[in-house]
N, C-alpha and C positions, 0 to 999 in steps of 0.2 A: 439708213437713209432712208429719204422721206419718198417715199411712192403712189404717186396720185394719178389718177385715170382722168386723162384729157377731156373724154366721153362717155358718159352711157345715158340711154334714157331712161325713165321712170314715168309712167299712166296706169290713167284707170282705165276701167270697161267704158264701153261705147251703150247711154242709157239716155231713154227721155228725157233725163234731168240735166243731165252733162253731155251730150251728143256732140260728136265728130262734123266737120265738115267732111263730104264724101268727094274725096281725094286723092285717100291714099287708104293702104291697108298695116297692118300694125307688125310687127315682127314678129312677134307671139300671139299665140290664141289667149293666152291665160296673161294679162298684161304683170309686169313688174314694178314692182312697189317697192320703197326705200326700205323698209324693213327688210327683205328679203335680199336688197342689195348689200345691206350690212352683211349681214350674213356669208353673204358672197366673196364681200372685199376682205371680210377675216380668215376666211378660208384659203383665200389666194395673196396675203398679208399686203394689201393694196389701204395706206392709210384715208387718204381721200380720195374724194370722184368730184369732176367739175358735174353738174346736173344740165344737160342739156333737152329741154322738152322738146319733141316729135314732133315733127311736123302733120302728123297723121290725129291728133287731137285739137287742129284748129292754133291760134294765137294765144294761148293761154300758158299760166305760170304755178298756179295752182298751188299744184300737188308739190312742185319743186321746193317751192315757198316755205310749206308746212315740213317737209323733209329737213330743211335750214332751220327752222323754228327748234326741231326738237334736236337737230344735231348739229351744230353749227361750227363743231371741230373737224365734223368729216363730212361737210358738205356745201358748194357752192351752187352758182348758178349762173350758165350763159342764155339767158330768158329768150323768149320769141316777142317777138313787136311787129306792129301791123304799120306799116307808115300809111298806109289808106284807109283808117280809120279818120274815123270826124273829128274827135279830142288830140290825136296823133302828135300834133304840133305842140301840142300842151303837157300831153304826159311823157312827152320826151322828156322833161323838164326837171321830174322828177324821177322817170326810171328807175335811176340808181339807190336811190334811198327803199327798193325791197329790200327785204330780207337775202341778206346773201348774193345778192345780186351785182357781177361782176361787170356783165357789158351783155352782148345782143348777139344774137346767131342767128342767121340769115339761110334760107335752105334751096340756091335756085338748081337743083339737079335734076327736075321733070319740067319740059315744056309749061303747062300750065302756072309755072312758078316764075318761068324764066322772063315773060314777057313785060317787066316791071323794071328789070336790071336792064334790060338790051337797049328799051325804049329810053331812059333816063330818070323815070318816075320816081326812083327813090335817092334821085341825087341829095335833096335837099337832106335825107339823114343824115348822108356823107357829111357834108358840112356840120349838122349840129352836132354829129358823135363827136367829131374832132375838136367841138367847144368843149363840149362838156366832159371831154375825155373819157369815153364810153368805148371800151374797147370792143373789138367785135371778130367774131366767128363765121366766115362764109362759105358753104358749101355749092362750088359750081363744077361743072364738067370743062376737061384741058383744054376745051377746044373755046372756052369763054374766062379763062383767064385774062387775057390779053386786057378783058373790061375791067377786071380789079386790078391789075395792077394802073391803068390809067386814073383809076379812084385813089390809091396810092401816090401814085406822082402827082397829082391835084391836091393832097393834104397828106401831106408830109407827119404831122400829125398826131394822126390816124394810125394806131395801130390795130392791125389785123392777121387774121390767122386763116392760112388755107386747110379748108376741113380736109381729112383722109384723102392728101398731097392728091386733089381732083380727082380722087378715079372714082370711074362710076361700075355702078351695079350692075349684078344679072349681064352680062355681054360674054362675048368670047373671049379668049385671053388673048388674042391678036389684035383683038377689036379694044379691051381695057386698056392695054398697055402702049398701045399704037402712038398715042398722040404726050406721052408720058415727059419728055422733050419740054414740052408747050409750057409746062410748070417751073421751069428750072430757073427761068432767067428772071421772073419776078423776084429772087432771092437776092436781086442786087437791090432792093429796095429795105432799107435798115426797119421800116416802119413794118416787113410783113414777116411773119414766122410761118411754119408748118406743122400739121397733127398728122403724125405717121400713124393714125389709128385705121383698127377695124382690118389691120392687114391679112391674115387670117381668110379674110370670106371672099377676097378678091382671088385668089390662085388654092384651087385643091391639092396642097400636100402635107407630108408630115412635118410634124415637129423636127427641126427649130426651121423651119418655113425658109429653106434654104437661099429660094429662087429668089421671094420675095424680098429675104434681105439687103438681094443686090439692088434693088429699087430703093430701101429705104437706106442703105449707104450714099447711095446716087444723092438723095434728100441730103442727107448729115453733110457731105461735104459741098453743097451749095448753101444751105443756108446756118450750119455750123451747128456747135452744140446747144446751144444758150438760146437759139431758134427752131429748134425741132421735137417736138413732145410726143412723147407715144399715147395710144389712148386704145379703149377694147372695142368702144359699142356694145359692148357685152350683149345685150336682148337678141343680138342678131350671130353674135359668133359659134362658127363652127365646129370650136375646139375650146377644153377646159379654160377655165379663167386663168389658171395660172402659168397656162402655158404662154398669154401674150406677156406676161411678167417676166416671165427668168428667157423669155426667147433677147430681152434688152439685156436683161440682170446678167445669166452667165454664158449666153450663147450666140453672142454676137462678135464673131474674134475681130472685125473691122471697127471695133466702137472701144476707143480708147478708156480705158479704165477710171481717168481723171474728170472724162463726159458723164459721165451716168448719171451720176447726182444730177447734172443739168436736164438731161434727156428722161430720164426716170419722174424728175418732179419737181427738181429749185426752179426749173426753167417756164415751165407754164404757171406759176404760182407768181413767180417776177412779172412775168409779163402781164397777166390780169391785173396785179394789185390784192394777190391773196396769200395776207399774210402769213411769215412762214411763224414754224410754231417753234 
């Protein structure tokens, strides 16, 4: 069975030659590079990873592109794109011509990043992405899912993945899951899928994360196996990498055996257009 992780960040150090914007902190003190990631993947039995360049580095994809050039059979990218850059409307037309680039990832998880989404400044991007068949991963809190639902309704040809089941990090459990039901209605849009990613980060519980699996099961029932993709978000994981895989592969009694192929790898590859081996 092909095992494909739908999200891992890699990044480099914050240096004068390669500075970060002052808006967020990295998930680890020591950067995670692609060579270390390959070792971690091999130990966990992960065949492929979708690299998602992190927001704390700014809108750059250079390290992800280098990883793909060296290991095209193991890595692909959902890259960062700045719609407010001076050349954005030109750059979007050739965005997918970059090595390994499957689409774009947008993060609207903190207030400083949410203003352009709420005010419609990115609306032109959704239109162009639909025309150019650029797939999107979008991270929003659950109280903003309705905005993405509107985008999906206006652009039925635009493929969107809702990241991390729209969960918010760093909040008490009752607040983290209070609005979980606001995610599920968007499953009615056939052009919207869901990443059940980073799940052990949201609840402090031992393997096999039984309570967290309850929420994953609800997303599975809403989106179906072909539109639900597991992911580790490995750089912030509080548990061993292999436990992310085994939760789905061995210890999710509610997940039908015939559906594991889709959730664990085939689904995200087909959704993003990453050719199957």
